[in-house]
N, CA, C and O of each residue as an XYZ file, in Angstrom:
768
protein
N     -14.133      8.760      6.059
C     -13.927      8.329      7.435
C     -12.643      7.510      7.518
O     -12.355      6.716      6.622
N     -11.876      7.696      8.580
C     -10.656      6.952      8.805
C     -10.920      5.726      9.639
O     -12.012      5.543     10.178
N      -9.912      4.889      9.739
C     -10.051      3.696     10.552
C      -8.967      3.651     11.601
O      -7.912      4.269     11.459
N      -9.240      2.920     12.643
C      -8.302      2.690     13.727
C      -8.169      1.183     13.865
O      -9.173      0.479     13.969
N      -6.941      0.681     13.867
C      -6.710     -0.752     14.000
C      -6.122     -1.048     15.371
O      -5.286     -0.298     15.876
N      -6.564     -2.140     15.965
C      -6.038     -2.539     17.267
C      -6.026     -4.062     17.362
O      -6.831     -4.742     16.726
N      -5.115     -4.576     18.153
C      -5.067     -6.023     18.375
C      -6.099     -6.387     19.425
O      -6.293     -5.659     20.399
N      -6.753     -7.506     19.226
C      -7.728     -8.004     20.185
C      -6.996     -8.683     21.330
O      -6.040     -9.425     21.107
N      -7.438     -8.435     22.543
C      -6.805     -9.036     23.717
C      -7.109    -10.528     23.807
O      -6.251    -11.309     24.219
N      -8.300    -10.923     23.433
C      -8.733    -12.299     23.647
C      -8.666    -13.201     22.421
O      -9.117    -14.345     22.475
N      -8.112    -12.709     21.320
C      -8.011    -13.545     20.133
C      -6.814    -13.107     19.301
O      -6.074    -12.208     19.700
N      -6.625    -13.727     18.166
C      -5.513    -13.389     17.278
C      -5.962    -12.455     16.163
O      -5.356    -12.435     15.092
N      -7.009    -11.687     16.402
C      -7.547    -10.805     15.381
C      -7.027     -9.373     15.537
O      -6.768     -8.906     16.647
N      -6.881     -8.697     14.412
C      -6.658     -7.258     14.388
C      -8.008     -6.659     14.028
O      -8.577     -6.976     12.984
N      -8.518     -5.793     14.896
C      -9.871     -5.258     14.747
C      -9.839     -3.862     14.147
O      -8.917     -3.089     14.408
N     -10.842     -3.542     13.347
C     -10.933     -2.238     12.694
C     -12.106     -1.458     13.292
O     -13.217     -1.976     13.404
N     -11.840     -0.206     13.674
C     -12.856      0.700     14.195
C     -12.852      1.976     13.370
O     -11.831      2.319     12.773
N     -13.979      2.686     13.324
C     -14.029      3.988     12.653
C     -13.483      5.036     13.602
O     -13.919      5.136     14.748
N     -12.520      5.823     13.117
C     -11.918      6.838     13.978
C     -12.811      8.059     14.155
O     -12.652      8.792     15.132
N     -13.751      8.301     13.234
C     -14.629      9.454     13.372
C     -15.847      9.160     14.255
O     -16.562     10.079     14.655
N     -16.082      7.882     14.555
C     -17.167      7.482     15.450
C     -16.576      6.577     16.527
O     -16.589      5.355     16.377
N     -16.060      7.156     17.605
C     -15.389      6.347     18.624
C     -16.235      5.169     19.083
O     -17.418      5.305     19.392
N     -15.591      4.014     19.116
C     -16.264      2.815     19.579
C     -17.050      2.081     18.509
O     -17.604      1.019     18.792
N     -17.123      2.612     17.268
C     -17.890      1.960     16.207
C     -17.032      0.874     15.565
O     -16.099      1.165     14.816
N     -17.359     -0.377     15.867
C     -16.636     -1.530     15.320
C     -17.016     -1.711     13.859
O     -18.199     -1.739     13.522
N     -16.010     -1.835     12.982
C     -16.248     -2.004     11.556
C     -16.111     -3.459     11.145
O     -16.903     -3.959     10.348
N     -15.105     -4.142     11.688
C     -14.906     -5.543     11.333
C     -13.506     -6.012     11.654
O     -12.694     -5.262     12.194
N     -13.235     -7.240     11.322
C     -11.923     -7.826     11.544
C     -11.040     -7.454     10.364
O     -11.371     -7.761      9.219
N      -9.916     -6.792     10.635
C      -9.000     -6.385      9.569
C      -8.075     -7.527      9.174
O      -7.712     -7.656      8.005
N      -7.694     -8.354     10.139
C      -6.788     -9.468      9.840
C      -6.936    -10.538     10.903
O      -7.242    -10.252     12.060
N      -6.715    -11.763     10.493
C      -6.689    -12.907     11.409
C      -5.252    -13.416     11.399
O      -4.808    -14.003     10.412
N      -4.528    -13.195     12.482
C      -3.118    -13.574     12.531
C      -2.977    -15.057     12.803
O      -3.758    -15.642     13.553
N      -1.987    -15.650     12.192
C      -1.732    -17.077     12.345
C      -0.623    -17.311     13.359
O       0.309    -16.514     13.470
N      -0.731    -18.396     14.089
C       0.312    -18.765     15.040
C       1.523    -19.281     14.273
O       1.385    -19.997     13.281
N       2.693    -18.914     14.738
C       3.945    -19.446     14.210
C       4.014    -20.906     14.646
O       3.917    -21.193     15.839
N       4.178    -21.823     13.713
C       4.150    -23.259     14.014
C       5.213    -23.686     15.017
O       5.017    -24.668     15.731
N       6.324    -22.977     15.087
C       7.396    -23.366     16.006
C       7.255    -22.730     17.389
O       8.067    -22.997     18.275
N       6.236    -21.894     17.584
C       6.051    -21.224     18.873
C       5.098    -22.016     19.755
O       4.141    -22.607     19.254
N       5.347    -22.038     21.070
C       4.501    -22.815     21.966
C       3.166    -22.142     22.309
O       2.274    -22.818     22.821
N       2.993    -20.846     22.050
C       1.783    -20.145     22.437
C       0.622    -20.529     21.523
O       0.822    -20.976     20.394
N      -0.595    -20.345     22.035
C      -1.790    -20.686     21.279
C      -2.210    -19.619     20.289
O      -2.797    -19.938     19.254
N      -1.924    -18.360     20.582
C      -2.327    -17.282     19.681
C      -1.317    -16.135     19.765
O      -0.604    -16.014     20.761
N      -1.249    -15.295     18.733
C      -0.325    -14.168     18.753
C      -0.609    -13.219     19.915
O      -1.761    -13.049     20.317
N       0.428    -12.610     20.445
C       0.322    -11.591     21.481
C       1.020    -10.351     20.957
O       2.246    -10.324     20.850
N       0.251     -9.325     20.630
C       0.808     -8.112     20.042
C       1.326     -7.213     21.158
O       0.566     -6.788     22.028
N       2.649     -6.923     21.126
C       3.227     -6.052     22.133
C       3.294     -4.607     21.667
O       3.410     -3.700     22.491
N       3.221     -4.375     20.350
C       3.233     -3.005     19.836
C       2.815     -3.014     18.379
O       2.908     -4.041     17.707
N       2.359     -1.885     17.894
C       2.002     -1.726     16.498
C       2.150     -0.284     16.083
O       1.862      0.626     16.860
N       2.601     -0.069     14.851
C       2.770      1.283     14.319
C       2.239      1.315     12.897
O       2.455      0.380     12.125
N       1.543      2.394     12.550
C       0.966      2.579     11.227
C       1.727      3.669     10.494
O       1.893      4.770     11.018
N       2.197      3.368      9.270
C       2.889      4.360      8.450
C       2.684      4.009      6.979
O       2.803      2.850      6.582
N       2.378      5.017      6.186
C       2.214      4.865      4.740
C       1.253      3.736      4.355
O       1.500      3.020      3.385
N       0.171      3.573      5.099
C      -0.825      2.559      4.767
C      -0.466      1.146      5.184
O      -1.176      0.200      4.842
N       0.631      0.991      5.920
C       1.046     -0.323      6.406
C       1.072     -0.330      7.929
O       1.521      0.625      8.562
N       0.588     -1.410      8.496
C       0.605     -1.597      9.937
C       1.693     -2.606     10.269
O       1.673     -3.735      9.779
N       2.646     -2.196     11.106
C       3.720     -3.076     11.558
C       3.378     -3.529     12.976
O       3.150     -2.701     13.858
N       3.344     -4.850     13.195
C       2.962     -5.410     14.487
C       4.083     -6.275     15.039
O       4.666     -7.081     14.316
N       4.380     -6.108     16.314
C       5.329     -6.967     17.011
C       4.531     -8.038     17.738
O       3.784     -7.737     18.669
N       4.687     -9.282     17.316
C       4.004    -10.427     17.929
C       5.006    -11.109     18.853
O       5.814    -11.928     18.416
N       4.942    -10.765     20.116
C       5.923    -11.264     21.094
C       5.792    -12.762     21.320
O       6.801    -13.455     21.453
N       4.582    -13.268     21.363
C       4.360    -14.687     21.658
C       4.964    -15.587     20.594
O       5.446    -16.677     20.902
N       4.943    -15.145     19.354
C       5.454    -15.949     18.250
C       6.788    -15.444     17.724
O       7.255    -15.897     16.679
N       7.404    -14.509     18.438
C       8.723    -13.970     18.070
C       8.770    -13.528     16.617
O       9.669    -13.908     15.867
N       7.778    -12.710     16.226
C       7.791    -12.261     14.840
C       7.322    -10.816     14.702
O       6.641    -10.267     15.568
N       7.714    -10.231     13.583
C       7.292     -8.899     13.185
C       6.446     -9.076     11.934
O       6.836     -9.795     11.015
N       5.290     -8.424     11.896
C       4.368     -8.551     10.769
C       4.134     -7.202     10.117
O       4.112     -6.174     10.793
N       3.962     -7.204      8.812
C       3.574     -6.017      8.055
C       2.235     -6.321      7.408
O       2.119     -7.263      6.624
N       1.214     -5.519      7.736
C      -0.124     -5.719      7.204
C      -0.552     -4.503      6.404
O      -0.129     -3.384      6.693
N      -1.382     -4.716      5.407
C      -2.008     -3.627      4.674
C      -3.109     -3.045      5.549
O      -3.964     -3.780      6.044
N      -3.094     -1.726      5.743
C      -4.149     -1.096      6.533
C      -5.503     -1.273      5.858
O      -6.510     -1.495      6.530
N      -5.529     -1.178      4.548
C      -6.795     -1.240      3.815
C      -7.432     -2.620      3.847
O      -8.638     -2.738      4.064
N      -6.632     -3.675      3.632
C      -7.211     -5.013      3.510
C      -6.956     -5.915      4.713
O      -7.670     -6.900      4.906
N      -5.946     -5.591      5.526
C      -5.584     -6.461      6.640
C      -4.705     -7.622      6.217
O      -4.314     -8.438      7.051
N      -4.386     -7.708      4.925
C      -3.543     -8.783      4.412
C      -2.128     -8.687      4.971
O      -1.551     -7.602      5.042
N      -1.571     -9.839      5.370
C      -0.179     -9.883      5.819
C       0.702     -9.802      4.579
O       0.685    -10.696      3.732
N       1.478     -8.714      4.480
C       2.322     -8.469      3.312
C       3.722     -9.042      3.477
O       4.358     -9.431      2.498
N       4.201     -9.095      4.717
C       5.543     -9.622      4.986
C       5.618     -9.993      6.455
O       4.844     -9.500      7.276
N       6.569    -10.877      6.777
C       6.806    -11.228      8.176
C       8.286    -11.541      8.359
O       8.987    -11.917      7.420
N       8.734    -11.373      9.595
C      10.106    -11.721      9.948
C      10.034    -12.462     11.281
O       9.432    -11.965     12.233
N      10.637    -13.635     11.354
C      10.638    -14.425     12.584
C      12.014    -14.341     13.230
O      13.036    -14.562     12.580
N      12.023    -14.021     14.513
C      13.267    -13.911     15.269
C      13.689    -15.302     15.715
O      12.845    -16.134     16.046
N      14.993    -15.555     15.724
C      15.495    -16.919     15.885
C      15.657    -17.400     17.318
O      15.647    -18.608     17.553
N      15.806    -16.508     18.278
C      16.041    -16.956     19.649
C      15.052    -16.317     20.606
O      14.410    -15.316     20.286
N      14.940    -16.913     21.790
C      14.027    -16.401     22.820
C      14.373    -14.960     23.194
O      13.473    -14.137     23.359
N      15.674    -14.641     23.330
C      16.088    -13.293     23.697
C      15.800    -12.273     22.617
O      15.922    -11.071     22.854
N      15.420    -12.731     21.434
C      15.134    -11.820     20.328
C      13.659    -11.484     20.195
O      13.279    -10.778     19.260
N      12.819    -11.965     21.095
C      11.385    -11.649     21.018
C      11.204    -10.134     20.966
O      11.821     -9.417     21.754
N      10.372     -9.635     20.054
C      10.170     -8.186     19.971
C       9.431     -7.656     21.197
O       8.356     -8.139     21.552
N      10.027     -6.660     21.829
C       9.432     -6.019     22.996
C       8.647     -4.787     22.566
O       7.524     -4.561     23.015
N       9.263     -3.988     21.682
C       8.654     -2.742     21.229
C       9.235     -2.415     19.856
O      10.309     -2.901     19.501
N       8.522     -1.590     19.084
C       9.025     -1.182     17.774
C       8.880      0.321     17.601
O       8.038      0.961     18.230
N       9.719      0.864     16.734
C       9.629      2.255     16.297
C       9.765      2.235     14.782
O      10.569      1.481     14.235
N       8.981      3.063     14.108
C       8.949      3.039     12.646
C       9.065      4.464     12.116
O       8.418      5.379     12.624
N       9.903      4.643     11.084
C       9.922      5.898     10.338
C       9.720      5.580      8.862
O       9.351      4.455      8.524
N       9.952      6.535      7.987
C       9.681      6.324      6.563
C      10.640      5.343      5.900
O      10.373      4.894      4.785
N      11.757      4.994      6.558
C      12.732      4.073      5.988
C      12.832      2.748      6.709
O      12.971      1.706      6.068
N      12.765      2.764      8.034
C      13.122      1.588      8.814
C      12.095      1.246      9.889
O      11.285      2.073     10.308
N      12.171     -0.015     10.314
C      11.479     -0.498     11.500
C      12.576     -0.899     12.480
O      13.407     -1.752     12.167
N      12.582     -0.293     13.654
C      13.543     -0.633     14.703
C      12.828     -1.524     15.702
O      11.768     -1.162     16.213
N      13.402     -2.691     15.983
C      12.779     -3.653     16.895
C      13.657     -3.797     18.131
O      14.822     -4.182     18.035
N      13.093     -3.488     19.283
C      13.793     -3.637     20.554
C      13.532     -5.026     21.109
O      12.385     -5.463     21.196
N      14.605     -5.721     21.484
C      14.477     -7.015     22.153
C      15.530     -7.058     23.250
O      16.363     -6.158     23.355
N      15.492     -8.085     24.048
C      16.462     -8.217     25.127
C      17.884     -8.359     24.575
O      18.848     -8.010     25.258
N      18.022     -8.866     23.353
C      19.345     -9.047     22.765
C      19.833     -7.808     22.013
O      20.948     -7.822     21.491
N      19.041     -6.743     21.941
C      19.466     -5.520     21.282
C      18.398     -4.929     20.396
O      17.202     -5.100     20.630
N      18.856     -4.222     19.361
C      17.950     -3.581     18.412
C      18.276     -4.099     17.019
O      19.437     -4.148     16.612
N      17.240     -4.479     16.304
C      17.391     -4.849     14.897
C      16.751     -3.744     14.071
O      15.659     -3.269     14.383
N      17.453     -3.340     13.006
C      16.902     -2.366     12.072
C      16.557     -3.106     10.788
O      17.423     -3.714     10.158
N      15.272     -3.051     10.402
C      14.793     -3.714      9.192
C      14.228     -2.664      8.242
O      13.727     -1.628      8.678
N      14.312     -2.938      6.943
C      13.645     -2.043      6.000
C      12.153     -2.391      6.008
O      11.733     -3.308      6.714
N      11.368     -1.672      5.238
C       9.918     -1.895      5.264
C       9.492     -3.207      4.616
O       8.334     -3.605      4.743
N      10.410     -3.890      3.922
C      10.130     -5.228      3.414
C      10.480     -6.291      4.450
O      10.379     -7.486      4.174
N      10.890     -5.858      5.642
C      11.263     -6.691      6.789
C      12.523     -7.524      6.521
O      12.604     -8.694      6.892
N      13.477     -6.902      5.880
C      14.802     -7.483      5.678
C      15.754     -6.757      6.613
O      15.779     -5.526      6.641
N      16.545     -7.515      7.386
C      17.456     -6.905      8.363
C      18.512     -6.080      7.648
O      19.145     -6.523      6.689
N      18.676     -4.871      8.149
C      19.659     -3.931      7.633
C      20.832     -3.785      8.597
O      21.966     -3.586      8.163
N      20.567     -3.882      9.917
C      21.621     -3.724     10.921
C      21.166     -4.314     12.249
O      19.969     -4.438     12.508
N      22.134     -4.677     13.086
C      21.905     -5.111     14.470
C      22.724     -4.228     15.384
O      23.878     -3.924     15.082
N      22.144     -3.810     16.498
C      22.859     -3.008     17.488
C      22.821     -3.747     18.813
O      21.789     -4.291     19.204
N      23.932     -3.763     19.486
C      23.982     -4.323     20.826
C      23.727     -3.196     21.815
O      24.400     -2.166     21.776
N      22.765     -3.388     22.692
C      22.482     -2.393     23.724
C      22.343     -3.100     25.060
O      22.166     -4.317     25.113
N      22.422     -2.350     26.115
C      22.325     -2.904     27.455
C      20.866     -2.871     27.905
O      20.378     -1.839     28.367
N      20.178     -3.991     27.770
C      18.788     -4.108     28.217
C      18.679     -5.407     29.012
O      18.276     -6.432     28.463
N      19.032     -5.377     30.301
C      19.071     -6.614     31.076
C      17.711     -7.240     31.363
O      17.640     -8.419     31.711
N      16.646     -6.483     31.225
C      15.311     -7.023     31.482
C      14.582     -7.243     30.166
O      14.973     -6.697     29.134
N      13.532     -8.035     30.204
C      12.788     -8.326     28.975
C      11.625     -7.362     28.781
O      10.572     -7.750     28.276
N      11.811     -6.105     29.179
C      10.794     -5.093     28.943
C      11.478     -3.757     28.688
O      12.629     -3.557     29.077
N      10.779     -2.861     28.046
C      11.331     -1.559     27.711
C      10.551     -0.956     26.563
O       9.512     -1.479     26.160
N      11.065      0.165     26.033
C      10.396      0.866     24.947
C      11.441      1.520     24.063
O      12.537      1.842     24.520
N      11.098      1.719     22.788
C      11.979      2.390     21.837
C      11.155      3.395     21.044
O       9.989      3.148     20.736
N      11.771      4.537     20.715
C      11.101      5.552     19.908
C      12.145      6.313     19.103
O      13.296      6.439     19.521
N      11.736      6.812     17.956
C      12.589      7.649     17.120
C      12.277      9.092     17.468
O      11.125      9.522     17.415
N      13.310      9.831     17.822
C      13.123     11.209     18.236
C      13.639     12.199     17.221
O      13.868     11.853     16.062
N      13.824     13.437     17.657
C      14.350     14.477     16.786
C      15.672     14.045     16.156
O      16.470     13.356     16.791
N      15.897     14.443     14.934
C      17.122     14.137     14.183
C      17.302     12.650     13.911
O      18.387     12.236     13.503
N      16.269     11.831     14.123
C      16.373     10.404     13.843
C      17.067      9.597     14.913
O      17.293      8.400     14.730
N      17.414     10.224     16.033
C      18.042      9.494     17.137
C      17.045      8.522     17.750
O      15.836      8.751     17.720
N      17.571      7.429     18.308
C      16.743      6.426     18.980
C      16.799      6.645     20.480
O      17.864      6.911     21.037
N      15.661      6.536     21.125
C      15.576      6.624     22.580
C      15.067      5.283     23.086
O      14.062      4.768     22.596
N      15.758      4.722     24.058
C      15.407      3.420     24.609
C      15.186      3.587     26.112
O      16.059      4.070     26.832
N      14.014      3.183     26.565
C      13.692      3.219     27.991
C      13.625      1.796     28.502
O      12.951      0.941     27.927
N      14.321      1.564     29.571
C      14.182      0.313     30.298
C      13.169      0.613     31.386
O      13.196      1.704     31.956
N      12.273     -0.321     31.696
C      11.281     -0.019     32.718
C      12.014      0.437     33.959
O      12.721     -0.337     34.605
N      11.840      1.670     34.273
C      12.563      2.360     35.330
C      12.783      3.779     34.871
O      12.114      4.225     33.939
N      13.678      4.494     35.478
C      13.864      5.903     35.186
C      14.954      6.237     34.193
O      15.238      7.418     33.996
N      15.581      5.263     33.557
C      16.699      5.551     32.655
C      16.221      5.531     31.207
O      15.583      4.574     30.769
N      16.536      6.602     30.463
C      16.269      6.655     29.033
C      17.607      6.908     28.354
O      18.278      7.903     28.627
N      17.984      5.996     27.468
C      19.255      6.108     26.761
C      19.014      6.599     25.338
O      17.971      6.336     24.739
N      20.013      7.325     24.807
C      19.920      7.890     23.457
C      21.014      7.288     22.578
O      22.170      7.185     22.986
N      20.625      6.890     21.356
C      21.536      6.303     20.379
C      21.332      7.009     19.045
O      20.249      7.532     18.781
N      22.364      7.027     18.199
C      22.131      7.528     16.847
C      21.479      6.420     16.030
O      21.310      5.305     16.523
N      21.112      6.715     14.792
C      20.373      5.755     13.963
C      21.195      4.521     13.604
O      20.646      3.545     13.093
N      22.499      4.551     13.863
C      23.371      3.399     13.620
C      23.670      2.617     14.891
O      24.454      1.668     14.868
N      23.051      3.009     15.996
C      23.201      2.275     17.245
C      24.331      2.731     18.142
O      24.582      2.102     19.170
N      25.020      3.802     17.791
C      26.098      4.314     18.638
C      25.502      5.056     19.825
O      24.652      5.931     19.664
N      25.960      4.694     21.024
C      25.465      5.327     22.239
C      25.875      6.793     22.271
O      27.048      7.122     22.094
N      24.902      7.671     22.498
C      25.181      9.099     22.562
C      25.205      9.591     24.000
O      26.157     10.254     24.414
N      24.185      9.277     24.751
C      24.098      9.747     26.134
C      22.866      9.123     26.790
O      21.999      8.567     26.115
N      22.809      9.223     28.069
C      21.590      8.884     28.796
C      20.980     10.185     29.272
O      21.695     11.102     29.676
N      19.667     10.267     29.224
C      19.013     11.461     29.739
C      19.075     11.444     31.255
O      18.966     10.394     31.889
N      19.248     12.603     31.808
C      19.360     12.705     33.267
C      18.074     12.207     33.919
O      16.978     12.620     33.542
N      18.217     11.314     34.904
C      17.008     10.837     35.595
C      16.333     11.980     36.349
O      16.994     12.892     36.846
N      15.018     11.914     36.421
C      14.269     12.885     37.203
C      13.489     12.146     38.281
O      13.090     10.999     38.075
N      13.269     12.773     39.407
C      12.523     12.091     40.485
C      11.109     11.701     40.078
O      10.555     10.734     40.602
N      10.513     12.460     39.132
C       9.136     12.178     38.723
C       9.030     10.968     37.796
O       7.957     10.377     37.672
N      10.142     10.593     37.139
C      10.114      9.482     36.201
C      10.681      8.244     36.887
O      11.895      8.064     36.981
N       9.786      7.410     37.356
C      10.211      6.226     38.106
C       9.996      4.932     37.341
O      10.758      3.979     37.510
N       8.969      4.884     36.502
C       8.654      3.667     35.769
C       8.217      4.024     34.356
O       7.021      4.061     34.065
N       9.190      4.292     33.467
C       8.884      4.622     32.073
C       8.445      3.343     31.363
O       9.239      2.416     31.207
N       7.187      3.292     30.935
C       6.653      2.088     30.307
C       6.495      2.216     28.799
O       6.316      1.210     28.113
N       6.558      3.435     28.270
C       6.463      3.627     26.831
C       7.037      4.987     26.487
O       7.147      5.869     27.339
N       7.405      5.141     25.212
C       7.924      6.402     24.700
C       7.128      6.794     23.468
O       6.637      5.930     22.742
N       6.998      8.098     23.227
C       6.341      8.613     22.026
C       7.069      9.883     21.617
O       7.748     10.510     22.430
N       6.924     10.256     20.349
C       7.563     11.466     19.845
C       6.600     12.214     18.946
O       5.790     11.608     18.244
N       6.692     13.538     18.972
C       5.928     14.362     18.044
C       6.844     14.989     16.996
O       6.425     15.889     16.268
N       8.087     14.522     16.916
C       9.052     15.031     15.960
C       9.988     16.072     16.526
O      11.069     16.299     15.982
N       9.585     16.714     17.619
C      10.461     17.709     18.222
C      10.754     17.416     19.691
O      11.624     18.048     20.288
N      10.041     16.472     20.268
C      10.257     16.115     21.674
C       9.945     14.636     21.875
O       9.212     14.030     21.094
N      10.510     14.073     22.926
C      10.227     12.696     23.336
C       9.367     12.765     24.589
O       9.639     13.554     25.495
N       8.339     11.945     24.637
C       7.458     11.877     25.792
C       7.604     10.501     26.420
O       7.564      9.487     25.724
N       7.771     10.468     27.720
C       7.858      9.209     28.447
C       6.561      8.999     29.199
O       6.120      9.871     29.948
N       5.951      7.842     29.000
C       4.742      7.489     29.739
C       5.195      6.839     31.028
O       5.864      5.806     31.022
N       4.823      7.453     32.122
C       5.247      7.007     33.439
C       4.083      6.310     34.117
O       3.001      6.885     34.242
N       4.289      5.098     34.548
C       3.212      4.315     35.156
C       2.684      4.951     36.439
O       1.501      4.813     36.748
N       3.532      5.641     37.185
C       3.138      6.125     38.499
C       2.806      7.618     38.586
O       2.379      8.086     39.642
N       2.993      8.377     37.494
C       2.687      9.804     37.551
C       2.406     10.324     36.152
O       2.308      9.547     35.202
N       2.277     11.640     36.027
C       2.013     12.267     34.725
C       3.214     12.076     33.800
O       4.326     11.831     34.266
N       2.991     12.188     32.498
C       4.061     12.029     31.505
C       5.118     13.097     31.682
O       4.825     14.199     32.147
N       6.339     12.778     31.315
C       7.453     13.706     31.349
C       7.920     13.971     29.931
O       7.879     13.075     29.088
N       8.359     15.179     29.658
C       8.806     15.537     28.317
C      10.302     15.739     28.306
O      10.865     16.371     29.200
N      10.948     15.190     27.272
C      12.378     15.374     27.069
C      12.577     15.984     25.690
O      11.848     15.650     24.756
N      13.538     16.858     25.553
C      13.829     17.402     24.226
C      15.316     17.351     23.956
O      15.764     17.764     22.887
């Protein structure tokens, strides 16, 4: 049986559920600690991605990125962002890197959570989404209808043409051959 991990809305816990029995609670996978320098009372997870047995979590309230073991829930590594504008908004993960979207740009970290590169991007609001698409390109959505495309080194490639149906892109996902935009006001739109 597989497991599904999710952040608890009302506490700082990462909860474990059985994926073969929907809704079957297994237990607490991890108890996240508050960053001592942060004013919030408990972590607020804005995104999480699972790859190679590791769960990467963006804790927006404490301005940190966490790497947890899927099996034990143990925190294996963490990275704390230094400024308010660097709070993690969203993350994208592949077999080599973790890309963290913040208002100040994109940080590329290796899986040990050591910064490898910083990219400056135009994200005037403190919300948006990032995803890795075909060929390793990065797609960044600002809440609204604009989705921008960058190469893996942060060089701007193009913006996808806006469509009337995509008015409020709140998240992005990829299946390896296409990018999907989750639209708050209508059905999902597909980009390739």
